[in-house]
N, C-alpha and C positions, 0 to 999 in steps of 0.2 A: 369437624364443624361444619357449621350448616350458614348458609346465607338467606338472605330475602332478597330475591329478585323481582323485577318488577311487575313479574306475574303472580307472584305469591300473596294470598290474599291473608290478611289477618282477621280472626274473629275471637269477638271478646265475650265471653259468656256475661252478661248481666246480672244473674243472682250468684249470691256467695256461694262455694261448693266447700265439702269437706277439705282440708288441706293435708290429710293424712293419706289421700287417694293416689296412687303411683300411677304406673305405665297402663293397666289395665284398667283400673277404675277411670283414669281421664280417658282412656280409649273410648270404654262405654260411655261415657257423658258426650262426648262428639259425636258417635254413631247415634245413641238412643235420643238424649235431651236435644242436641245442637241440629240434627237430623243431615249432618257433614260427614264425609271419609275422611277417617284420621289419617289415613295413607295417601292423602292428596298432594302432601306436599306443603300445603298451606299451614298456617302458624295459627294455634288455638292458645286462649289467654284465658284464666280463672283466677278469682281471688276469693278470700275468706270472706265472712260476713262483716267483720268489722275493717276489712279492706287495707291490712297491714301488712299482708303476704300475698306473692301470687306466685302461678307455676304456668308453664309456657309447655305446650306439647309439639313437636313437629317430626314429620317423617323425612329425613334426608335421603332417601333413595336406596338405603341398605338396612335400616333401624329405626325406632323412637327416640327422641330427644324429650327428656324432662328436665326443665331449668327451675330454678326456684329463686326467690327472693323474699327476705323479711328486713322491713321497715325497722329501724330503732326506735324512730320518733315519727309521728304523724301519720299518714292513710294518703293512699294514691286515690287520684282524683279520676274515679272508674264513671263511665259512660251508665246513663240511667235510660230506659227505653219502658213504654208500655205495651203489651202484649206480644212482646218479640223476647225470644230467649238468648240472641246474639245480636250483635250489630258489628260494623266492620269499620277497621280503620288503616291509615296509610302509616307506612312504616314511618314519616317524620313524626307522626302523633303517637306512636309506639313508643319511641326513643323519649319525647318528653314526658309519657306516661311514667315509664320505667324511672327517668332520672328525677320523677317528683314535681315537675313544671305542670302548672293548671294549662293544659291542653285545649279546653273548651274556651279561653279567652285569647287564642290567636285566630288568626284569621289569612287564606291565602289570600294575596295581592292579585288584581287584576292581570297583570301580564304575566303570571305564571300559570295561571289556568291554561288547560289544554284546551281546544275546541275539538269537541266529538261530532 
C-alpha cells in the first residue's frame, strides 16, 4: 500500500487523457508531458475528457501503482489552468476531489495556515 506523507506532492494533469493508458503510458505522460519524474514518489492524477474517470500513478519505492475510479453519476470537479500542464494540490483537496466534493469552494481558515 502507498501513503501520502507531508513531503508527497500531488500533481493533477489539467488536460483529459486516454484512460486506456496503463503503467507505461502514464509513466510516459508524467515524464514527457508534465516534465516530472514518475519515480519521485509523488502522486500523479489524470482524468478523461468527460471527467467521469480518474487514474492515479505513484511509485512506492519498489514499483508503480495505478489506481482508477469511475463515477456512476456526475463529474469530478477538475482544476482548470491556463498555459500550464499540471497543478498541485494538498492531500485534503485530493480527498475532497475523489469523494465528489467541490474543493474549490473550500477555504483554509487563517489559524490553520502555516507561516513559511
